[in-house]
N, C-alpha and C positions, 0 to 999 in steps of 0.2 A: 536889622540885617536886610540887605537888598534881596529882591525876589530872584530866585534861581529857577531856570526852566527845568522841566521834567527830565529832559535828556541828560542834563548835568546832575540834577538832584538825585536821580536813581541810577547813576552810572555804576556798573559793577566795580566792587573794590577787592574782590577775591575771585579766584578761579571758579569757585562754586557758584558765584553769582552770574557768570557768563552764560548766556542762553544760546543753545543751538550750535556750539562749537566744541563739543566734548572731545573730538578727535585731536584738537590742538591743545586744550588745557590739560588733558590727561598725559599727553606726550611730554609736555614741559614739566609737569609735576613729577613724572617718573625720572626725567633727566636730572632734576634737582636731587631726588632721593638717591639716585645712583651716582651722583657727582660726575655726571657726563655733560657738563655745561660747555657749549661751544662759544666761540668768540664773536660770531656774527649770525644774526637771524633775519629772515625776510618774511614778513606777513603780507599776503596779497589776497585780494578779494573785492567784492562790490562795496560800495559806500555804506557806511552805517552798520557794518556787521561785526565790529569790535576789534579792528586791527590795532589802533593806537591804544585802546583800552587794555588789550592783552599785553602789549609791550610795557605799559605802566605797571600792571600787576606783576609781570615777570621781574621788572626792576625792583619792586617791593620785595619779592621773594629773595632776590640776590643781596639786597642791602639791609634787610631787617636785622634787628638786634639778635645775635646768636645765629644768623643765617649763614649760608643760604637755606631757606626753608619755605615749603609751599604752604605750611600752616602757621601763618604769622598772626600776631595780635593786631587788631584794627587800631588800638590805641597806642601802638608803638610810635614814639616821636619821629623816627626816621621814615616810617611809612606815611605818617601824616604830612611830613614835609613833601614827600613825593606826590601824594594825592593833591596837595594844594599848590604844587608847582614851585615850592620854595627851596628844594634841595639843590645844593651846589654841585652834587656829584651825579645828578640825573639831568642831562641837558636835552631839551627838545628843540629840534631845528626844523624849520619849514623849508624844504628844498625848493618850493616854488619861488620864494623870495631870496633864497641864499643858494643860488644854483651855479654860480660862477667858480672859476678856479681859485680866485683870491680867497673866497670863504673857506674852501677846502684846505688851502694852504694854512689859514689860521687855525683850522681844526687840527691839522697835523702838528702844529706847534704846541697846542695845549694837551695833546694826547699823552705826551711823555711825563706830564706832571701827575703826581700821586693824588688820589682822592682826598678831599678835605677831612671827612669824618666817617665815610662808609668804606666798605670793603672793595667795591668796584666803582669805576667811573663809567656811567652808561650814557651812550649817545643814541637818542631816538630821532631818526630822520624821517619825517613824514613826507609823502609824495616824492619818494626818492627818484622816481622816473623822470622828474623835471630837471635833474642835474644835467649839465652839458657833458658832452663826450670828454672834453678836456678835464672837467672836474672829476668825472669817473676815473679817468686814467691817473689823476693825481692821488686818488684815494686807494688805488689798487694795492700798492706795497704795504701801506699801513693796515689795510683791511686783511691782508693775508697773514701778516706777522705783527699783530698789535702787541703792546705791553700786556703783561699778565693781568693787570688791574683794569683793563679796558674791555667793554663789551659794546658791540654795535647792534642796533635793532632798527630795521628798515620797514617802512609801511608804504604800500603802493596799490593803486587800483588798476594799474596797467603794467604788469610784470614783463610783458613782451617788449617794452621799451627800455628795460634795464639791460645793460651790456652783459653778454654771456660770461665775460670774465669776472663780473661782479657776482652773478648768480652762482657760479661754480665755487665761490668762496663763502657762501652762506648756506645755512639750513633753511629750506623753504617750507612754509606752511600756507596752504590755500584754505581760506575761510569760505564757507558756503553761505548762500542765501538762507535766511532763517525761515523754517516752515510756518505757515499761517497759523496753525494750531498753537505753536509755542508763543507766537507773538500775541495771540488772543489771551492766552493764559497769563502772560507777563502784564499786559495792559489791564487785565482784571485785577491783578494784585495791586497795581498802581492806583486804580480807581478806588479800591477799598481804602487804601492809605490816604487818598485825597478826599475821601468821603463824597464820592461822585457815584450816582446811580446810572450806570451805562448798560444798555441792552446788549445781549450777546450778539444779536444781528448787527448792531452798530459797531461793536468791536471787531467783528469779522469783516465788515465793510472797510474799516480802517486798515486791518491787516492785509486785505486784498489790494487796497490802493498802495500800500507800502512796498509791495513786490519783494518781500524778503529783507527789507531794510528796517532794523529795529529803531534806529534814530529817527527815520521818517515817521514811523508809527507813533513814537512818543511825542514828536513835534506836532503831529496831527491831533493827538489827544489833548495836548496842551492848548491848542487853538480852539478846539471844540468846547473845552471847559470855559474858555473866555466867551465863546459865542452863545452857548446854551445854558451855562450855569451848572447846577448840580444834577441835571437830568439830560441824558444824551440818548437819542433814538436814531434808528437807521435813516429815516428821512432827512435828519439834520446832516448826517455825513454825506448822503447822496446829493443833496442840494448844494452843499458848500463846495464840494470838489468835482461836481459834474459826473459822478459815477452812476452807473445803471444798477438798479436793484436786482438782487438774485431772483426775485419773482419774475421780473421783466425778462431776464436772461432765459429763464425756463420757458416763458411763454413764446419768446422768439424762437428758441430751439425747437419747441413743440410744433410751431407753425412750419418751420423748415422741414422737419422730418415727416410731417403729414401733407406737405405740398400746398399749404394754404397761402397762395401768392398774395391775394388781396389783403388778408389779415396781417401778414408780415410787413407789407409795405405801409399799411396804415399805422402799425405800431412804431415802425422806424420814423415815420413822419412826426408822431407825437413825441418821441424821444428827442428828435432834432429840435422841435419847437421849444421844448422845455430846457434846452441848453446843455444836453448831455454831450460828453466828449465822444465823438464818433470813432476816433482812433482807439480810445480805450474800450469802446463797445466791441469793436472787432477783436481786440485782444482777449476780452472776457469771453466772447463766443468761442474763440479758438481754444481757450483753456477749458471751457465747458465740454466741447466735443472731445477734447483730449481725455477728460475725465470719463466721458461715456465710453470711449474706446478702451481705456485701461480697465474700467469696471467690467466691460464685456469680455475682454481677453482674460482677466484674472478671476472671472466668475464671482465678482462681488467682493474682492479682497480690499477692505477699506484702508489697510496699512499703506497702500500705494497711492492713496488719494489725500489731498490737502483740503478736505471739505468737512463741514460739521456733520454730525450723525443724522441730523434731521433731513439732510438732502439725499441720503442713500436711497430712500424710497422713490424719489423722483428719478434718480439715475436708473434704478431697476426698471421703472416703467418705460422710460425713453429708450433704453438700450435694446428693447425688443422691436423698435420701429425701424431699424436699419441694420444692415450687415456691417461687418468689420471693414470690408472693402468700401462700402458707401461712406462710413465715418472717416476713413482715411482720405477719400476724395474731397469730402467737405473740409477737412483740416487743411488740405493743400490749397483749396480755394481761399480760405481765410488767411492762410499764411502768405499767399501771394498778395492779397489785398493789403495786408499789414505793411508790406514793403512799399507798395505803390502809393499808399496814403501819404507818405512823407512828401511826395512831389505833386500830389493831385491838386488841381486848381479848384475843383468842385468835389469835396469829400462826400457830400450826401449822395450825389449821382453814382460815385464809385461804390459806395456801400450798398446802394440799391441794386446795382448790377451784380455785386458780390452775393447778395442774398438770393437773387434769381439763379445764379450759377450754383449756389449751394443746394437749392431745391432740386435742380436737375441732377446734381452729383449724388444725391442720396440713393439713387437706384443704380449706382455703378456696379458693374459685374467684373470680377477679376479676369485677367487674360487666361489663366488656367481653366477657369470654368467655361469660358467661351470656346476654347479648344476642345474641351471635353464634350460640350454640347454639339459642336460641329462633327466630331467623330461619331457621336450617337446618331445624328441625323443622317450621316453618310451610310452607316450600317443599316438603318431603317430603310433608306432608299434602295440599297442593294437587295434587301430582303423582299421589298415590294415588287422589284423588277425581275425577280428570279422565280422560275417554275421548276417543280421536281422533274427529273429526267427519268423517262420510262426505261426500265431494265438496266439502270446504272445507279451506282451508289453515290456518285458525285454529281451535283447539280450543274446546270449550264450557267456560267457566269457571264452576265451581260456587261460590256465595258461601261464604266461610269466615268464621269469627269467632275472637276472642281472648278467651274467657271467663276469669274469674279462677280458676275451678276446672277441673280436668281432666275435661271432660265431652264426649262425642261429640255432634256436631250432625247433623241429618238429611242435610245436604249431603255429609257425609263417608262416608255409607253407600251403596255402589254395589251393586245387585243383580247377581248373576252370571247372564248369559243362558245358554240351552242352547247346547251346543257346536255343534249343527247349524244354529242360527239366529243368524247374526252380527247384533249389535245395530247399528242405524242410528239415529243421533241427528241431529236437525236443529236448527239454531239460528234462532229467530224473532227478527228484529231490528226488529220493529215498535216504533216510538217515537211517542208521541202527537204529532199534528199534523205528522208527517213521513211521506210516502208514497213518497219516492224511494229505492229500494233502494241505489243507488250512494252516496247521501248517508249512509245508515246504515252502509254498509261503511266509508266514510271516517271516520266518527265512531268506530266500533269500533276501527279501526286507530290513530287518533289517541289514543284512551284507553289502548290497550295500550302505546304508546310513552311516553305521559305517565307512566303508573304506573312503568314501568321507570326512566325518567329521574329521577323523584322518589325512587325507592328508593336510587339511588346517593348522593343528598344526605342523605336522612333515612329510614332503615329503619322507624322508628316510623310516620311519616306514610304510607309505602307500605302498612304492615300494615293501616291503617284504610281506605285507598283500595281494597284488595282486597275489602272488604265493600260497596263502593259500585259504581255504574254510571253511565255518561253518559246524561243525559236529552235534552238538546238543546243546540245551539250556534247562535249568531247572530253578527253582526259585532261585537257589543259584550258579549255575555253567554254564559258557559259554565255550564250547569246540571248539577249532579251530584246523583244521588239515592241515598238509603239505603232499603233495605227496612224495613218496619215493625218487623221483629224486631231490626234493628240501629239503630233511630232513637236509642237512648241513646248510641251512639258518635258521633253527629253533632256533639254539643257539644264532643267532644274534639279534633276536627279543624277545626272552624269557628272559626278565629281569624286575626288579622291576619298572624301569622308564616307560617302555611300558605297563606293567600291570596297573599302575596307570592311564596312558593316556587312555587306552581302557575302564577302569572302569568309568572314568569321562565322556567320550563320550557316553557310554551306558546309564549313568544316564541322560544325556541331551536328549537322545532318548526315555526316559520313562522306562528304565530297570535298576533301581538302585540296589546296594548291590549284584552285581554279581562278582564271582571270575572267573579268566581267567585261562584256561588250554590249553597248546599246545601239540598235539599228532601227531604221524605219521599215516596218513590215506589217502587212495586213494580218489581222487575226484570223486563222483558219477556222475558228469555231463558227459554225453556221446553223441556222434553224431551217427546217422544212416549212415552206409556205402552208398556211392552214387550209387553203382551198384544195390542196392536193391530198389531204389526209381525209379518208373516209372511214366512218365507224364500221368495224368488222366484229362479227360474233367472237372470233378467236384471234387475238392479236398475234401477228407473226413478226419475227425479227426483221427489221428493215435492212435490206442489203446495202452495203456500202458501194457507192458508184465507182466504177473503174475509171481509169484514166482515159479509156477510149470513148466513154459515154459523154462526149463533149456537148451533145445536144441537151442531155438531161442536167448536167452539172452547171451549164452556163447560167440558167436562171438563178441558181442558188448563190452564185457569186456576185449577183448584181447588188449594188448598195441600195438600201431602202430609201424611198423618196422622202425628202424633208417634210416634216409635219408642221402645219401652220396652225398656230393657236393665237387667239386674241387674249388680251390682258384679263378679261373677266373669267374666261375658262381656266386660265393659268392660276388665278387666285383661288379657284375652288379646289385645287389639288390639296389633299390632306397634308402632305409633306410640306408644301409651301406654307400652308396656314400655321403649321406647328413652328416653322422657322420664324415666321413673322411674329408669332406670339412670344417666343423666347427672346428674340433680339429686338423687339419693339420697332420693327422696320416696316417699310412699305415697298410695294412693287413699283419700280420706276420704268422699266423697259422689259420686254419679252423678246428674246431672240431664239429662233428655232435652230 
């Protein structure tokens, strides 16, 4: 008897022999038991996953002696005929070479004839998507209302190319890629039957290279037996197919996560010189970092990973070296490289650049964390720039800004008073056209509560409101002012969304039905110059200047002179140092 390749020799002959497609075989078995057998079936999925094999087994179930039955005898003559391709009632047609309308017309003529010896006449059409549009249309009527003794079974790797009118007349089954662990188990069984001693690492390398295709894995094992004889090791698999060993993948990923640029590039150079497939290397690294991310997110659940048990310890160790955001960024880098490699003229250079990008991406910070840190820095800056108010329960708020460059504003520079003269700051709450101090106090308190309430809903809106101040409030209108130095921020907050947010929060604070208006207006909150304050044994309340004291009030309304700082002084600021540490930045320019 002539030699038979492993893929044919160990082809499944019953539903119980099919590996990794239980969702299909169980459904078909139950359909036979319940006598709910349709007239047309479509099996689609990647190559080598069992589409035609399942169609043949189903044909056996339908035409076996005493059938239909899912539990048939392997020695049944009718089943043997189907397995050997000798049955007159089970016709296999290759649509790639019989794709025209003439072939389909011939099929329609033979459909009406009864089966020769079986219960059903079964047509198995492989690669059905190769049929022309005219051939599909010629098949439509027969497919929708075939004779009772006819069953159609279609197989395709590209179901999207099948006409929707054909799909609607079939029961569709999608076959999945077979997990690597199941492929390894099946290859181990074949190795025992073939009396071949194959290392587990070698079988896993074969399964990894097969990418879920059982036929590819069996063909690879067949070739390795011819190459190596009765002993197969991992190095034999790697050298024959240009694959990268799992140990080398772990070393490369370790270098990426620890930032060892030189070591990573040296190892890539060695892999390239030894003839490794760089495209496959990128795919293997992408899959490894995917496993790291799944391991990290699932807290070590091995059920979600297609890896041997021996690698779980390595994943546990490497998962501690990067955050989920960093692993996601690394995966995006390798995913992009996998696409670009197809058209790259120099694949090695592209992979080198990809590895460097991956090393940089390992320290990625999520946008939400950046916003949280910015808000924390803003709050710390306000706390450092604010002093307690003497004789008042509410502190003086110094206007803050959010410039695009890291630059100190005059409001954040607080002069240190002499130790023997405690600084007394008073808050002037004069607002135009309002002379009632109690009303001003209520407005200030309302504004403070409004800003905090808005901050809980929108931190960004709150950051801009910190640069504003309340101007006036009536029964229908609430006016908010921005200092001239912040007037360019007014357009960022003056929109319908923020208007609605402020109106809702005012209603929650007991001020409903108020319209919002933003204007340019100077903040009336002023501080008394430190040189006019003298230490006294008994502090007395500071009298509020009257409107007639123009000579005394004029100096208080002068704007502070701009502060000039050089870059070195600016970099010594603790707040700036903290920002540079968190965001890994550097000071480019200082603007007063």
